[in-house]
Backbone as a printed PyTorch tensor [residue, N CA C, xyz], in Angstrom:
tensor([[[-34.8910,   0.3830, -25.9490],
         [-33.7380,  -0.3720, -25.4850],
         [-34.0200,  -1.8680, -25.5980]],

        [[-32.9870,  -2.5950, -25.8750],
         [-33.1150,  -4.0340, -25.9650],
         [-33.0960,  -4.6410, -24.5690]],

        [[-33.6720,  -5.8170, -24.4760],
         [-33.7060,  -6.4960, -23.1750],
         [-32.3070,  -6.7030, -22.6120]],

        [[-31.3560,  -7.0140, -23.4750],
         [-29.9810,  -7.2640, -23.0180],
         [-29.3600,  -6.0100, -22.4100]],

        [[-29.6440,  -4.8520, -23.0140],
         [-29.1080,  -3.6010, -22.4740],
         [-29.6820,  -3.3260, -21.0950]],

        [[-30.9810,  -3.5330, -20.9570],
         [-31.6400,  -3.3090, -19.6680],
         [-31.0980,  -4.2650, -18.6260]],

        [[-30.9450,  -5.5190, -19.0150],
         [-30.4100,  -6.5220, -18.0960],
         [-29.0040,  -6.1420, -17.6270]],

        [[-28.1760,  -5.6530, -18.5670],
         [-26.8110,  -5.2460, -18.2320],
         [-26.8240,  -4.0460, -17.2870]],

        [[-27.6960,  -3.0780, -17.5370],
         [-27.8010,  -1.9100, -16.6680],
         [-28.2200,  -2.3040, -15.2590]],

        [[-29.1550,  -3.2210, -15.1580],
         [-29.6230,  -3.6910, -13.8450],
         [-28.5020,  -4.4010, -13.1090]],

        [[-27.7650,  -5.2330, -13.7940],
         [-26.6450,  -5.9470, -13.1680],
         [-25.5850,  -4.9570, -12.6760]],

        [[-25.2780,  -3.9490, -13.4850],
         [-24.2870,  -2.9410, -13.0850],
         [-24.7850,  -2.1480, -11.8840]],

        [[-26.0670,  -1.8230, -11.8720],
         [-26.6440,  -1.0930, -10.7430],
         [-26.5680,  -1.9260,  -9.4770]],

        [[-26.8650,  -3.2150,  -9.5980],
         [-26.8060,  -4.1030,  -8.4300],
         [-25.3900,  -4.1650,  -7.8790]],

        [[-24.4030,  -4.2710,  -8.7550],
         [-23.0040,  -4.3030,  -8.3060],
         [-22.6450,  -3.0190,  -7.5720]],

        [[-23.0630,  -1.8880,  -8.1310],
         [-22.7700,  -0.5940,  -7.5230],
         [-23.4280,  -0.4750,  -6.1590]],

        [[-24.6900,  -0.8680,  -6.0750],
         [-25.4210,  -0.7950,  -4.8060],
         [-24.7830,  -1.7030,  -3.7600]],

        [[-24.4180,  -2.9120,  -4.1460],
         [-23.7660,  -3.8380,  -3.2150],
         [-22.4400,  -3.2630,  -2.7080]],

        [[-21.6780,  -2.6610,  -3.6120],
         [-20.3920,  -2.0760,  -3.2220],
         [-20.6110,  -0.8920,  -2.2760]],

        [[-21.5970,  -0.0610,  -2.5910],
         [-21.9010,   1.0820,  -1.7150],
         [-22.3400,   0.6020,  -0.3410]],

        [[-23.1400,  -0.4640,  -0.3030],
         [-23.6080,  -1.0210,   0.9760],
         [-22.4210,  -1.5140,   1.7970]],

        [[-21.5090,  -2.2270,   1.1530],
         [-20.3250,  -2.7330,   1.8530],
         [-19.4660,  -1.5770,   2.3810]],

        [[-19.2800,  -0.5540,   1.5540],
         [-18.4830,   0.6050,   1.9780],
         [-19.1480,   1.3280,   3.1410]],

        [[-20.4790,   1.4350,   3.0920],
         [-21.2310,   2.1050,   4.1510],
         [-21.1170,   1.3180,   5.4570]],

        [[-21.2650,  -0.0070,   5.3660],
         [-21.1530,  -0.8510,   6.5570],
         [-19.7480,  -0.7490,   7.1510]],

        [[-18.7360,  -0.7510,   6.3020],
         [-17.3510,  -0.6350,   6.7830],
         [-17.1350,   0.7160,   7.4500]],

        [[-17.6890,   1.7560,   6.8590],
         [-17.5560,   3.1010,   7.4200],
         [-18.1810,   3.1750,   8.8070]],

        [[-19.3460,   2.5830,   8.9710],
         [-20.0190,   2.5870,  10.2700],
         [-19.1980,   1.8050,  11.2930]],

        [[-18.6770,   0.6460,  10.8990],
         [-17.8600,  -0.1500,  11.8150],
         [-16.6080,   0.6180,  12.2300]],

        [[-15.9830,   1.2960,  11.2710],
         [-14.7870,   2.0970,  11.5770],
         [-15.1300,   3.2270,  12.5490]],

        [[-16.2760,   3.8970,  12.3060],
         [-16.7040,   4.9790,  13.1990],
         [-16.9530,   4.4460,  14.6030]],

        [[-17.6230,   3.3080,  14.7090],
         [-17.9010,   2.7320,  16.0250],
         [-16.6120,   2.3610,  16.7460]],

        [[-15.6590,   1.8190,  16.0040],
         [-14.3640,   1.4880,  16.6110],
         [-13.6790,   2.7490,  17.1120]],

        [[-13.7340,   3.8100,  16.3260],
         [-13.1340,   5.0740,  16.7200],
         [-13.7920,   5.6400,  17.9640]],

        [[-15.1190,   5.5970,  18.0190],
         [-15.8340,   6.0940,  19.1970],
         [-15.4790,   5.2760,  20.4280]],

        [[-15.3860,   3.9710,  20.2310],
         [-15.0520,   3.0880,  21.3540],
         [-13.6560,   3.4150,  21.8950]],

        [[-12.6940,   3.5960,  20.9900],
         [-11.3260,   3.9250,  21.4080],
         [-11.2970,   5.2640,  22.1210]],

        [[-11.9930,   6.2610,  21.5630],
         [-12.0120,   7.5860,  22.1890],
         [-12.6510,   7.5360,  23.5670]],

        [[-13.7160,   6.7680,  23.7020],
         [-14.3970,   6.6490,  24.9890],
         [-13.4840,   5.9800,  26.0220]],

        [[-12.8260,   4.9200,  25.6230],
         [-11.9250,   4.2280,  26.5450],
         [-10.7430,   5.1160,  26.9170]],

        [[-10.2820,   5.9120,  25.9870],
         [ -9.1600,   6.8300,  26.2680],
         [ -9.5810,   7.8790,  27.2940]],

        [[-10.7990,   8.3730,  27.1720],
         [-11.2770,   9.4090,  28.0880],
         [-11.5090,   8.8560,  29.5010]],

        [[-11.8390,   7.5850,  29.5940],
         [-12.0890,   6.9580,  30.9020],
         [-10.7660,   6.6070,  31.4810]]])
């Protein structure tokens, strides 16, 4: 493989990982908000 191909693959992987991280963080925040609402509703 040429250096340019490897560089492009690494950049694409970084973008994918960053997007997955953001989605994961958002999912956790949404879950915490849901738990908080459910807890307050039960009290």
